[in-house]
C-alpha positions as MATLAB code, in Angstrom:
seq = 'XXXXXXXXXXXXXXXXXXXXXXXXXXXXXXXXXXXXXXXXXXXXXXXXXXXXXXXXXXXXXXXXXXXXXXXXXXXXXXXXXXXXXXXXXXXXXXXXXXXXXXXXXXXXXXXXXXXXXXXXXXXXXXXXXXXXXXXXXXXXXXXXXXXXXXXXXXXXXXXXXXXXXXXXXXXXXXXXXXXXXXXXXXXXXXXXXXXXXXXXXXXXXXXXXXXXXXXXXXXXXXXXXXX';
ca = [
      37.961  129.535  149.068;
      41.680  130.132  149.570;
      43.589  126.861  149.331;
      46.677  126.349  151.433;
      49.761  125.382  149.441;
      51.609  122.792  151.562;
      54.798  122.747  149.492;
      55.166  126.528  149.277;
      54.323  126.924  152.969;
      56.930  124.377  154.032;
      59.591  125.692  151.655;
      59.168  129.381  152.529;
      58.508  128.609  156.200;
      55.338  130.703  156.381;
      51.708  129.989  155.378;
      51.069  130.476  151.654;
      47.703  130.181  149.939;
      46.254  130.434  146.463;
      42.940  131.548  145.049;
      41.715  131.604  141.456;
      39.173  134.324  140.744;
      37.071  133.339  137.746;
      34.347  135.918  138.300;
      35.138  139.189  140.108;
      31.430  139.682  140.787;
      31.399  136.677  143.128;
      33.907  138.051  145.618;
      34.357  141.413  147.309;
      37.768  142.894  148.168;
      37.069  142.894  151.913;
      35.958  139.261  151.752;
      39.262  138.368  150.102;
      41.227  140.288  152.729;
      39.318  138.665  155.594;
      39.868  135.172  154.214;
      43.571  135.827  153.659;
      44.361  136.694  157.291;
      45.517  133.183  158.182;
      48.218  133.389  155.477;
      51.303  135.520  155.191;
      51.084  135.390  151.397;
      48.255  134.561  149.009;
      48.736  134.124  145.278;
      45.703  135.555  143.506;
      45.244  134.174  139.979;
      42.831  135.658  137.456;
      42.327  135.262  133.721;
      41.402  138.948  133.610;
      43.001  142.006  135.159;
      41.370  142.712  138.515;
      39.606  146.058  138.969;
      41.221  148.806  141.046;
      38.863  148.192  143.968;
      40.895  145.122  144.948;
      43.969  147.328  145.497;
      46.320  144.469  144.684;
      49.709  144.975  143.059;
      50.281  142.901  139.945;
      53.183  140.501  140.560;
      53.230  138.791  137.172;
      51.385  138.575  133.897;
      52.123  134.976  132.978;
      52.020  134.186  129.267;
      51.991  130.579  128.054;
      53.214  129.864  124.531;
      52.711  126.598  122.649;
      53.863  125.044  119.398;
      52.707  121.992  117.475;
      55.731  119.818  116.825;
      56.874  118.324  113.562;
      59.941  116.265  112.766;
      63.109  118.343  112.938;
      66.853  117.782  112.984;
      69.011  117.519  116.084;
      71.930  119.853  116.730;
      75.027  117.875  117.650;
      76.364  120.681  119.873;
      73.631  120.162  122.493;
      74.415  117.821  125.380;
      72.662  116.538  128.455;
      74.022  117.992  131.676;
      76.147  115.445  133.550;
      76.698  115.943  137.268;
      80.344  115.628  138.198;
      81.452  116.402  134.659;
      79.802  119.738  133.866;
      79.939  122.672  136.276;
      76.977  122.802  138.668;
      77.974  126.341  139.681;
      77.732  127.540  136.080;
      74.375  125.814  135.686;
      73.028  127.417  138.860;
      74.238  130.836  137.740;
      72.309  130.430  134.498;
      69.237  129.196  136.380;
      69.238  132.422  138.389;
      69.682  134.404  135.177;
      66.610  132.673  133.721;
      64.553  134.056  136.603;
      65.443  137.692  136.022;
      61.750  138.602  135.564;
      60.380  136.098  138.083;
      57.787  137.430  140.522;
      59.809  135.814  143.298;
      62.664  138.143  142.367;
      60.808  141.336  141.465;
      58.462  141.373  144.481;
      60.447  143.203  147.154;
      58.280  141.715  149.911;
      60.328  138.534  149.620;
      63.078  139.166  152.154;
      64.483  135.729  153.008;
      66.392  134.880  149.819;
      63.298  133.084  148.518;
      64.120  133.617  144.857;
      67.603  132.102  145.037;
      66.468  129.186  147.192;
      63.492  128.476  144.917;
      65.476  128.482  141.684;
      68.220  126.382  143.248;
      65.538  123.869  144.247;
      64.138  124.020  140.719;
      67.458  123.288  139.025;
      68.354  120.593  141.582;
      65.092  118.792  140.868;
      65.626  119.157  137.128;
      69.019  117.475  137.398;
      67.757  114.579  139.527;
      64.218  113.903  138.218;
      64.131  111.153  135.518;
      61.163  112.864  133.844;
      63.150  116.088  133.410;
      66.037  116.836  131.069;
      68.683  119.533  131.383;
      70.157  120.296  127.969;
      73.216  122.508  127.624;
      75.546  124.062  125.092;
      79.213  124.459  125.925;
      82.376  126.114  124.657;
      85.616  124.606  125.915;
      83.607  122.922  128.714;
      82.041  126.216  129.861;
      78.238  126.104  129.856;
      77.025  128.814  127.492;
      73.291  128.092  127.705;
      70.777  125.646  129.137;
      67.149  124.592  129.043;
      65.092  122.320  131.295;
      62.495  120.112  129.647;
      59.694  118.095  131.215;
      58.407  115.033  129.370;
      56.135  113.637  132.081;
      52.989  114.122  129.989;
      52.205  112.320  126.744;
      50.114  115.268  125.596;
      52.574  118.110  125.924;
      56.223  118.712  126.754;
      57.038  121.712  128.909;
      60.067  123.945  128.964;
      60.784  125.157  132.488;
      63.928  127.294  132.572;
      66.032  128.591  129.700;
      68.901  131.068  129.588;
      72.028  131.950  127.658;
      75.161  133.304  129.310;
      75.366  137.076  128.802;
      78.754  136.730  127.093;
      77.327  134.404  124.442;
      74.025  136.045  123.598;
      73.323  136.930  119.990;
      74.758  133.637  118.711;
      71.429  131.775  118.261;
      72.168  129.552  121.278;
      68.641  130.039  122.602;
      67.161  128.873  119.305;
      69.515  125.869  119.246;
      68.351  124.870  122.735;
      64.716  125.395  121.774;
      65.126  123.228  118.678;
      66.835  120.516  120.727;
      63.884  120.509  123.135;
      61.474  120.190  120.233;
      63.504  117.368  118.689;
      63.670  115.372  121.921;
      59.953  115.872  122.594;
      58.944  114.779  119.099;
      61.195  111.715  119.310;
      59.341  110.747  122.506;
      56.042  110.863  120.623;
      54.896  114.210  122.026;
      53.200  116.514  119.533;
      53.047  119.799  121.444;
      55.441  121.840  123.544;
      54.644  124.684  125.951;
      56.653  127.352  127.711;
      55.687  130.140  130.089;
      57.238  133.573  130.387;
      56.391  137.009  131.719;
      54.630  139.614  129.599;
      57.150  142.179  130.855;
      60.002  140.095  129.416;
      59.940  141.638  125.953;
      63.011  139.743  124.781;
      61.463  136.364  125.639;
      58.116  137.324  124.111;
      59.835  138.223  120.844;
      62.040  135.111  120.998;
      59.155  132.646  121.212;
      57.109  134.501  118.613;
      60.081  134.463  116.235;
      60.334  130.690  116.706;
      56.672  130.186  115.715;
      55.213  129.769  119.201;
      51.677  131.045  119.740;
      50.129  132.481  122.913;
      47.521  130.102  124.341;
      46.815  131.758  127.706;
      47.526  134.798  129.838;
      47.125  134.812  133.620;
      47.291  137.814  135.930;
      49.004  136.929  139.221;
      48.772  139.157  142.282;
      50.458  138.821  145.675;
      48.403  139.579  148.752;
      50.728  140.000  151.741;
      49.844  140.064  155.428;
      52.287  141.181  158.095;
];
């Protein structure tokens, strides 16, 4: 019932599993604990909040927003990140900022720098993968904001990471980056764009709502740790 996650297990260097609970009546807490013993960490996903009897600490309430795309204008200030020309260090710093509410950062059971290593891997893949775009805004060559965009699906584009440097917030840079992502997606023939955030991230929730994104799903994610 619990599926092993090969990538996560190899990356974190300990066994990681995942289970999706669609019906809490079909599994008992002790059954879940017994099945989890061969893993150090199990991600428990549920479309509904689990009852107290499971005694699991909520790690994340993942909210997915979506927007139907229409033709829009491009902002000339947005560029594609170019390795060797733009600062990788500044990009990585912003990538870590984008994960401020990530469950891999907020869960104190992660003790081996997992959050930093994971987000570094994420931004490295975004820079190198031809199906992913890293769009940035700059001021005098300093990166002021960035967004990663996946166009691998013809049905829906997906925003992965997005952040604006703390010194440049309040200048609509986030909206500019969002609009650039929408423009590029629409130009590629994609009619919908999605982005996930955390329910606890009030600023992000308000940001996407303000930009006419609608919630399409909410997932409760728990972490079950074994020593």
